[in-house]
Steps between C-alpha positions, in 0.01 A plus 500: 500500500648209688786537758723226619725543798764232582668450829706242693826511316823510687838332555520135569766231514489217255263235614278741668145603436301815415141578426411782282157663506320694221196708599275600229272810486209320347324158557737261360226264395424758235846453354562232231819394671796605702877412480825552663807591305855574595791688345863416603771764450585547132245238387162509347192477705364146528176340594521313834138377534147557403174464686166539306227378738459350839410162344786467266854402622747783445778436229872566564818533311709184530775673703267561796265197486486318835653818683259780413126504558238765397189534705209760521279638765195639316366668807810700537559558127842362548727236335800355648822355384637253756868432426698209662849371473609817344805508276737795417366480133150597634636852578323771317206735502169322531193650325141432534282509181126492447300515190147561381478710180863610549802417706565655835832494687606564857820695585694186593673379816863409534600153598872431566615150581857482636717191458 
């Protein structure tokens, strides 16, 4: 069983920054990939970005390109989502996801961007 725990959410003004963390209970090099998703109120969950290996550049949804960045620390079994120039439309619950033979999800962390 793989457990993921997100942290780092909070309330920030538009234009501000936040960094989310996702700690994984297993060696993340054993996972096929990891991703960040988000779900805004009354909207479907959407993929924000994906990271598959340390040597492959992460991929992002167009709406966050140039503002968000995913990184990983394999020694800490942690991935990060650095978010800059935040906008009110970035508000939502952010979820960490990992996969190997099945999908695993964290419980989510709330990000609220005020205008």
